[in-house]
Each structure stands twice: as structure tokens, then as C-alpha cells.
C-alpha positions as CSV (number, residue, x, y, z in Angstrom):
1,M,0.0,0.0,0.0
2,H,1.4,3.4,-1.0
3,A,1.5,6.2,1.5
4,D,-0.7,8.4,-0.7
5,D,-3.4,5.8,-0.7
6,A,-4.1,6.3,3.0
7,R,-4.9,10.0,2.4
8,A,-7.0,9.5,-0.7
9,P,-10.5,11.1,-0.5
10,R,-13.4,9.0,0.3
11,D,-15.8,8.0,-2.3
12,F,-18.9,10.2,-2.0
13,R,-22.2,8.7,-2.8
14,Q,-24.8,10.2,-5.1
15,P,-28.0,11.3,-3.4
16,S,-30.7,8.7,-3.7
17,A,-34.1,9.4,-5.2
18,A,-35.7,8.9,-1.8
19,R,-33.5,11.6,-0.3
20,A,-34.3,13.9,-3.2
21,V,-38.0,13.4,-2.7
22,A,-37.6,14.0,1.1
23,L,-35.7,17.2,0.4
24,L,-38.3,18.5,-2.0
25,L,-41.2,17.7,0.4
26,G,-39.3,19.4,3.2
27,G,-38.7,22.5,1.1
28,L,-42.3,22.6,0.1
29,A,-43.4,22.4,3.7
30,L,-40.9,25.1,4.6
31,M,-42.3,27.4,1.9
32,L,-45.9,26.8,3.0
33,V,-45.0,27.7,6.6
34,A,-43.1,30.8,5.3
35,A,-46.2,31.9,3.2
36,G,-48.4,31.4,6.3
37,V,-46.1,33.6,8.4
38,V,-46.2,36.3,5.8
39,L,-50.0,36.1,5.5
40,W,-50.3,36.1,9.3
41,S,-48.1,39.2,9.7
42,T,-49.9,41.2,7.0
43,R,-53.5,40.1,7.4
44,G,-53.8,38.7,10.9
45,A,-55.7,35.6,12.1
46,A,-58.8,36.4,10.1
47,I,-57.2,35.3,6.8
48,F,-56.8,31.8,8.1
49,T,-60.3,31.5,9.5
50,D,-61.7,32.9,6.3
51,M,-59.6,30.6,4.2
52,L,-60.3,27.6,6.2
53,S,-64.1,28.3,6.0
54,A,-63.9,28.7,2.3
55,A,-61.8,25.6,1.8
56,V,-64.3,23.5,3.8
57,A,-67.2,25.0,2.0
58,W,-65.5,24.3,-1.4
59,C,-65.3,20.6,-0.5
60,F,-69.0,20.4,0.1
């Protein structure tokens, strides 16, 4: 074994598809929370109660 072989960089693995999906879903959830915070700070709590009522009414 050569002395340089001991200092060779490790083989980095490519991200798997499952990890990519998890990262995308995590990013989506983070963006939804951020949008909720912006709406809450500009419109107050009424925006969520009105939206929730409209969403439930739309389902029926």
C-alpha cells in the first residue's frame, strides 16, 4: 500500500431518489410555513379562519 493511498479522499455517494423526494417535500413544507407567516403578519388571524371556512365550503 502506498503512503498516498491512505490520504485518498473517500468515495462520495450520489444522493438517492428517496432523499431527493424528502428534500423536495421538506422544502415545500418550509415554503408553505413561510407563506403562512407572511399572511399572518400582514392580514392577521382572520385570513386563516376565512380561508379555512372557504376551503371546507368548497369541499361540500
